[in-house]
C-alpha positions in Angstrom: -101.4 111.0 -99.9 -98.3 108.9 -100.5 -97.7 106.6 -97.6 -94.5 107.1 -95.7 -91.9 104.4 -96.5 -91.4 101.6 -93.9 -88.6 102.1 -91.6 -85.4 100.2 -92.6 -84.8 97.8 -89.7 -81.4 98.5 -88.2 -78.7 96.1 -88.9 -77.3 93.9 -86.1 -73.6 94.1 -86.0 -72.1 90.8 -86.7 -69.4 90.1 -84.0 -66.0 89.2 -85.2 -64.2 85.9 -83.9 -63.2 86.1 -80.1 -59.6 86.8 -79.4 -57.5 83.7 -78.9 -56.6 83.0 -75.1 -53.0 83.1 -74.1 -51.0 80.0 -75.6 -48.9 77.6 -73.6 -46.9 74.7 -75.0 -46.0 71.7 -72.9 -43.2 69.5 -73.9 -43.3 66.3 -72.0 -44.3 62.6 -72.0 -47.7 61.1 -72.8 -49.4 59.1 -69.8 -51.8 56.6 -71.2 -53.6 56.5 -67.8 -54.4 60.2 -68.1 -53.4 61.2 -64.7 -49.9 62.9 -65.4 -47.7 64.1 -68.2 -49.1 65.6 -71.4 -52.7 64.8 -70.4 -52.5 66.4 -66.9 -50.8 69.4 -68.5 -53.6 69.9 -71.1 -56.5 69.5 -68.7 -54.8 72.0 -66.1 -54.4 74.5 -69.0 -57.9 74.2 -70.0 -59.2 74.8 -66.5 -57.1 77.9 -66.0 -58.1 79.5 -69.2 -55.4 79.2 -71.6 -54.8 77.3 -74.9 -52.8 74.3 -74.4 -50.4 72.9 -77.1 -48.1 69.8 -77.0 -44.9 68.3 -78.2 -44.8 64.7 -77.1 -41.2 63.5 -76.5 -42.0 59.9 -75.3 -45.0 57.6 -75.0 -45.5 55.6 -71.9 -47.6 52.4 -71.1 -48.8 53.6 -67.8 -51.6 53.0 -65.4 -52.3 53.3 -61.5 -49.9 50.6 -60.8 -46.9 52.1 -62.5 -45.0 52.6 -65.6 -44.9 49.5 -67.7 -42.9 50.8 -70.8 -41.4 54.1 -72.3 -40.6 54.7 -75.9 -38.8 57.8 -76.8 -39.9 59.7 -80.0 -37.1 60.6 -82.6 -35.6 63.8 -82.1 -36.7 65.0 -85.4 -40.4 64.2 -84.5 -40.1 66.5 -81.3 -38.4 69.2 -83.1 -41.2 69.1 -85.9 -43.8 69.3 -83.2 -42.2 72.2 -81.5 -41.5 74.2 -84.5 -44.9 73.5 -86.0 -46.4 75.2 -83.0 -43.9 78.0 -82.6 -43.6 79.2 -86.2 -47.3 79.4 -86.8 -49.3 79.6 -83.6 -46.9 81.2 -81.3 -46.3 80.7 -77.5 -46.8 82.8 -74.5 -45.3 80.3 -72.0 -43.5 76.8 -72.1 -43.6 74.1 -69.8 -41.3 71.0 -69.9 -41.9 67.7 -68.1 -40.6 64.3 -68.6 -37.7 64.5 -71.3 -36.3 61.2 -71.0 -33.0 61.2 -72.7 -29.9 63.3 -73.0 -30.4 63.9 -76.6 -34.1 65.1 -76.0 -33.1 67.3 -73.3 -30.3 68.9 -75.4 -32.9 69.4 -78.4 -35.4 71.1 -76.1 -32.8 73.4 -74.7 -32.0 74.5 -78.1 -35.4 74.9 -79.3 -36.6 77.0 -76.4 -34.0 79.6 -77.3 -36.2 80.3 -80.3 -39.1 81.3 -77.9 -39.4 84.6 -76.3 -41.7 83.3 -73.4 -41.3 82.2 -69.7 -40.2 78.7 -69.4 -41.2 76.4 -66.6 -39.0 73.3 -66.0 -40.3 70.4 -64.2 -37.3 68.2 -63.8 -39.0 64.9 -63.8 -36.7 62.1 -62.6 -39.0 59.3 -61.3 -42.8 58.5 -61.6 -45.1 58.5 -58.5 -44.5 54.8 -58.5 -40.7 55.3 -58.2 -40.0 54.3 -62.0 -37.1 56.0 -63.6 -38.1 58.6 -66.2 -34.8 60.3 -66.8 -31.7 58.5 -68.1 -28.8 58.9 -66.0 -26.7 60.6 -68.7 -29.5 63.1 -69.1 -29.1 64.6 -65.7 -26.0 66.5 -66.5 -27.3 67.8 -69.8 -30.4 69.0 -67.8 -28.2 70.9 -65.3 -25.8 72.4 -67.9 -28.3 73.2 -70.9 -31.9 73.5 -69.8 -31.8 74.8 -66.1 -29.9 77.9 -67.0 -32.8 78.8 -69.5 -35.6 78.3 -67.0 -37.7 81.1 -65.7 -39.0 78.7 -62.8 -37.8 75.3 -62.0 -40.1 73.1 -59.7 -38.1 70.3 -58.2 -39.3 68.1 -55.3 -36.9 67.0 -52.6 -35.9 63.9 -54.7 -35.3 65.9 -57.7 -33.2 68.4 -55.6 -31.1 65.5 -54.5 -30.6 64.2 -58.1 -29.8 67.6 -59.3 -27.4 69.0 -56.4 -26.7 66.1 -54.1 -28.4 68.2 -51.3 -30.5 66.2 -48.9 -33.7 67.9 -47.7 -35.1 66.4 -44.4 -37.6 68.9 -43.1 -38.8 72.4 -44.1 -35.8 74.0 -42.5 -33.5 72.6 -45.2 -35.6 74.2 -48.1 -33.7 77.4 -48.3 -30.4 75.6 -48.7 -31.8 73.4 -51.2 -33.2 76.3 -53.2 -29.9 78.0 -53.2 -28.1 75.0 -54.5 -30.6 74.8 -57.4 -30.2 78.5 -58.1 -26.5 77.9 -58.7 -27.4 75.9 -61.7 -28.7 79.1 -63.4 -32.6 79.3 -63.5 -34.1 82.8 -62.5 -36.4 81.3 -59.8 -36.7 77.9 -58.0 -40.0 76.5 -56.3 -38.7 73.7 -54.1 -41.7 71.4 -53.3 -41.8 70.0 -49.9 -44.8 67.7 -50.4 -42.8 64.7 -49.6 -41.6 66.0 -46.1 -43.4 65.4 -42.8 -45.6 68.1 -41.3 -47.4 70.8 -43.4 -47.1 70.7 -47.2 -44.6 73.6 -47.4 -43.1 75.1 -50.8 -40.4 77.6 -51.0 -40.3 79.9 -54.0 -37.2 82.2 -54.3 -34.9 84.1 -56.6 -32.1 84.2 -54.1 -33.5 87.6 -53.0 -37.2 87.4 -52.5 -38.7 84.5 -50.7 -42.3 83.3 -50.7 -43.3 80.4 -48.4 -46.4 78.4 -49.6 -47.9 76.6 -46.8 -51.0 74.2 -47.0 -52.4 71.4 -44.8 -51.2 67.9 -45.1 -54.0 66.1 -46.8 -54.3 62.4 -45.9 -54.9 61.4 -49.6 -53.8 58.3 -51.5 -54.7 59.5 -55.1 -51.9 62.0 -55.7 -50.9 61.1 -59.3 -50.1 64.1 -61.5 -49.5 66.6 -58.7 -45.9 67.7 -60.0 -47.2 68.0 -63.7 -50.3 69.9 -62.6 -48.3 72.4 -60.5 -45.7 73.2 -63.2 -48.5 73.7 -65.8 -50.6 75.8 -63.6 -47.6 78.0 -63.1 -47.1 78.3 -66.8 -50.6 79.0 -67.5 -50.7 81.8 -64.9 -47.3 83.2 -66.3 -49.0 83.3 -69.9 -52.0 85.2 -68.4 -49.5 87.8 -67.0 -48.8 87.0 -63.6 -45.6 87.5 -61.7 -43.8 84.4 -60.5 -44.9 84.9 -57.1 -48.6 85.3 -58.1 -48.4 82.5 -60.4 -46.8 80.2 -57.8 -49.6 81.2 -55.2 -52.4 80.6 -57.8 -50.8 77.2 -58.9 -50.6 76.0 -55.3 -54.4 76.9 -54.6 -55.4 74.9 -57.9 -53.2 71.8 -57.0 -54.5 71.8 -53.3 -58.1 71.6 -54.6 -57.4 68.9 -57.3 -55.4 67.0 -54.6 -58.3 67.1 -52.2 -60.5 65.9 -55.0 -58.3 63.1 -56.0 -60.3 59.8 -56.9 -59.5 56.1 -57.1 -58.9 54.7 -60.5 -57.7 51.3 -61.2 -56.0 49.1 -58.4 -53.3 51.6 -57.3 -52.6 55.3 -57.0 -55.4 57.4 -58.6 -55.2 60.9 -60.1 -55.8 64.3 -58.7 -59.0 65.8 -60.1 -58.4 68.6 -62.7 -61.9 69.3 -63.1 -62.8 69.5 -59.3 -64.2 72.9 -59.7 -67.0 71.5 -62.0 -67.8 68.7 -59.8 -68.4 70.5 -56.6 
């Protein structure tokens, strides 16, 4: 009797490569101390589940004590970085931070017109230590050319004053400040009230809908990178498909946790902890 043939083992399907996560491009300055700027942006994006990409516009010599030097990259170098990413990889959201000079602001405004994706503008004017990061002649270019292209702009109260001349002394002034920024053309504005007394209150509005984001005032010294982190978190959540309201709420929650876990580094102001979820 002829023996029955041995059964052929079933083939295990070979899985294909996983789908790429949403892609977010940050256009900002580098922070050699690792707490803010491009470094904070990429850490935030990784934590929130998106693929972070970068176009560096300036290099800073920076640590916990302050900014000791700023060197702008040539316009052609910044343009080359942006186009290398956009033309091959693609972009689901863009975040801008420190842009330094009028020529760089104008370039970024032109380049984001080539991208069909939400744009989050963090209008960085000064560092946490009070060092200027935006040339005086760049402010008007920021107002005229970049803010009208923004999906969300995220000024703190000092940046509101720089952009509009409006003083914000307490939370009751936030609606007026937001209205003044909206006149410059962004679709939404998130005015950050972290520098005000009392609870940490931010206001998100498009002029019709308002969302108040309120958190406890944390007595923390180590706050370096909060603004960069918030704007990057919003961009990440927009890339994941959130509405502006959901993105702002999730970003506020992430920054609050990172701020609560901020740690000492060097002899000055330490950074927020972008990886706090892993270190709990």
